[in-house]
C-alpha positions in Angstrom: 123.1 30.0 85.0 120.1 30.1 82.7 117.8 27.3 81.5 116.2 27.8 78.1 112.7 26.3 78.0 113.0 25.3 74.3 116.1 23.2 74.9 115.7 19.6 73.7 116.5 18.4 77.2 114.6 21.1 79.1 112.4 18.8 81.2 115.5 16.9 82.4 116.9 20.0 84.1 113.8 21.7 85.3 114.2 20.5 88.9 117.9 21.3 88.9 117.2 24.9 88.0 114.2 25.4 90.2 116.3 24.1 93.1 119.1 26.5 92.4 116.6 29.4 92.4 115.1 28.3 95.7 118.5 27.8 97.3 119.7 31.3 96.2 123.0 30.0 94.8 124.0 29.3 91.2 127.4 27.9 90.3 129.9 27.6 87.5 133.2 25.8 87.2 136.2 27.9 88.2 134.3 30.1 90.5 135.5 33.6 91.1 138.9 33.0 89.5 137.2 32.1 86.2 134.9 35.1 86.5 137.9 37.4 86.9 139.7 35.8 83.9 136.5 36.2 81.8 136.3 39.9 82.7 139.9 40.4 81.8 139.5 38.7 78.4 136.4 40.9 77.7 138.2 44.1 78.8 135.6 44.9 81.4 136.4 48.1 83.3 135.1 51.3 84.8 132.2 53.0 82.9 131.8 50.0 80.5 128.3 48.7 79.9 128.1 45.0 80.4 125.4 42.4 79.7 125.4 39.2 81.8 123.2 36.6 80.1 121.8 33.9 82.3 122.7 35.9 85.4 121.1 33.3 87.8 120.9 34.8 91.3 123.0 37.9 90.3 126.3 36.9 91.9 128.5 37.8 88.9 126.5 40.9 88.0 126.9 42.4 91.5 130.6 41.4 91.7 131.3 43.2 88.4 129.7 46.4 89.6 131.7 46.4 92.9 135.0 45.3 91.4 135.1 47.3 88.1 132.5 50.1 88.7 130.8 49.2 85.4 127.1 49.4 84.7 125.5 46.0 84.3 122.4 44.5 82.9 121.6 40.9 83.9 119.1 38.7 82.1 117.7 35.3 82.9 114.7 33.3 81.6 113.6 32.5 85.1 111.5 35.1 87.0 112.5 33.5 90.3 116.2 33.9 89.4 115.6 37.6 88.5 113.9 38.2 91.8 116.8 36.6 93.7 119.2 38.8 91.7 117.3 42.0 92.6 117.3 40.9 96.3 121.1 40.4 96.1 121.7 43.8 94.5 119.7 45.5 97.2 121.5 43.5 99.9 124.9 44.4 98.5 124.1 48.1 97.9 124.5 48.1 94.1 120.9 48.3 93.0 121.5 51.7 91.4 124.2 50.3 89.1 122.6 47.0 87.9 119.3 46.3 86.2 117.8 42.8 86.0 115.1 41.6 83.6 113.6 38.4 82.3 114.8 37.6 78.8 115.6 34.7 76.4 119.2 34.4 75.4 118.1 33.5 71.9 116.0 36.7 71.5 117.5 39.5 73.5 115.3 42.6 73.9 118.1 45.1 73.2 119.1 47.3 70.2 122.1 46.5 68.2 125.5 47.6 69.6 124.2 48.5 73.1 127.0 46.8 75.2 130.8 47.0 75.5 130.8 43.4 76.6 128.4 40.5 76.7 129.3 37.5 78.9 127.7 34.3 80.3 128.8 31.6 82.6 127.5 28.0 82.3 124.6 29.0 80.1 125.1 27.9 76.5 125.2 24.2 77.5 121.5 24.6 78.4 120.3 26.6 75.4 118.3 25.1 72.6 120.1 26.9 69.8 123.4 28.1 71.1 124.6 29.5 67.8 121.5 31.7 67.7 122.3 32.8 71.2 125.9 33.7 70.4 124.7 35.5 67.3 122.4 37.5 69.6 125.3 38.3 71.9 127.3 39.6 69.0 124.4 41.6 67.6 124.0 43.6 70.9 127.7 44.2 71.3 129.2 47.4 69.9 132.0 47.4 67.3 135.3 46.9 69.2 133.4 45.2 72.1 133.8 41.7 73.3 131.7 38.5 73.7 132.9 35.9 76.2 131.7 32.9 78.1 132.8 30.2 80.5 131.5 26.7 79.8 132.1 23.2 81.0 134.4 21.7 78.4 135.1 18.1 77.7 138.9 17.5 78.0 138.7 14.1 76.4 135.8 12.1 74.7 133.4 11.2 77.6 131.8 7.8 78.1 128.2 7.6 76.9 127.0 6.8 80.4 128.4 10.0 81.8 126.8 12.1 79.0 123.5 10.4 79.7 123.8 11.0 83.4 124.5 14.7 83.0 121.7 15.1 80.5 119.3 13.4 82.9 120.3 15.3 85.9 121.0 18.8 84.5 119.7 18.8 81.0 123.2 19.9 79.9 125.0 19.3 76.6 128.7 20.1 76.8 131.2 20.4 74.0 134.9 20.0 73.4 137.0 23.2 73.2 136.8 23.4 69.4 133.0 23.3 69.6 132.7 26.2 71.9 135.4 28.2 70.0 133.5 27.5 66.8 130.4 29.3 68.0 132.4 32.5 68.2 134.0 32.0 64.8 130.6 31.3 63.2 129.2 34.6 64.7 131.9 36.6 62.9 134.0 37.6 65.9 137.7 38.0 65.6 140.8 37.9 67.9 139.3 34.8 69.4 140.8 33.4 72.6 140.1 29.9 73.9 141.7 28.4 77.1 140.8 25.2 78.9 141.4 24.4 82.5 141.4 21.3 84.7 139.8 21.3 88.1 138.8 18.8 90.8 136.2 18.5 93.5 138.3 20.1 96.3 139.5 23.0 94.1 135.9 23.6 92.8 134.6 23.6 96.3 137.2 26.1 97.5 136.4 28.4 94.6 132.7 28.3 95.3 133.3 29.1 98.9 135.4 32.1 98.0 132.5 33.5 95.9 129.8 33.3 98.5 129.3 34.5 102.1 128.8 32.0 104.8 125.2 33.2 105.2 124.6 32.3 101.5 125.6 28.7 102.1 123.6 28.5 105.4 120.5 29.7 103.7 121.0 27.4 100.8 121.5 24.3 102.9 118.5 25.2 105.1 116.3 25.5 102.0 117.6 22.2 100.6 116.9 20.4 103.9 113.4 21.8 104.0 112.9 20.6 100.4 114.1 17.1 101.2 111.4 16.9 104.0 108.6 18.5 102.0 109.1 18.0 98.3 109.1 14.6 96.5 110.7 16.2 93.5 113.7 17.2 95.6 114.1 13.8 97.0 113.9 12.2 93.6 116.5 14.6 92.2 118.8 13.8 95.1 118.5 10.1 94.5 119.1 10.5 90.8 122.1 12.8 91.4 123.7 10.1 93.5 123.0 7.3 91.0 126.2 7.6 89.0 128.1 4.4 89.7 131.6 5.9 89.9 133.0 8.3 92.5 132.3 12.0 91.8 136.1 12.4 91.9 136.4 10.4 88.7 134.1 12.7 86.7 136.6 15.6 86.7 139.1 13.5 84.7 136.8 14.0 81.7 135.8 17.7 82.0 137.0 21.1 83.1 136.0 24.5 82.0 137.0 26.9 79.2 137.2 30.6 78.9 136.3 31.8 75.4 136.1 35.3 74.0 136.1 37.2 70.7 136.0 40.9 69.6 133.4 42.3 67.3 135.0 44.1 64.3 
């Protein structure tokens, strides 16, 4: 998950993203199941060259290498996220198959047509100019290659209070399915696929658990506990995150996630 510094709400989500980097865990709705479906829709396979934009701590990039034996480049605008990604690749024994570098999703440092597939997960909701980002994804994809992403998707019009809460806590700006699909259409891609899925707290929790090792969670909770004790910003974020008046279970009636993909002609 990547945070773009020129997003209109960038200051709102700074603590959220710095916390994720310090914890060593980044998340997206749908977990590993959603990642697998995204890889399928983008025809990722052996010997393909794949770009993962907003790679976070490198979980998906390393998974793709191990599962599909493809070559992967991961980018993130956060230097601390990239360092976490490199550590993960070394720990999982795939450092020779994946390269991580700091880069802005809206100005990718790659030549035209370099990749067979470009994907991201829970990234575009945080980007200042997401159409510009998707155009960049398309530019660096080869003819016949695929662009795809997984994004939180409103399943019905949300109350303004919920939108304000998520903007304040995360700096996020989510869309309905047609809005996400339109980004692919406007970039000139064809054979567009758009699927939306419901989820809930328990299902999301189980999908996150399946994606990480127990040691990952233990390290993350340890770092979070240390932050609560030492860092006023962490304490403030925690209080703000718990400030939504309704149960967390009710939030999932408004949003799920969507898997969107298109082919470059």
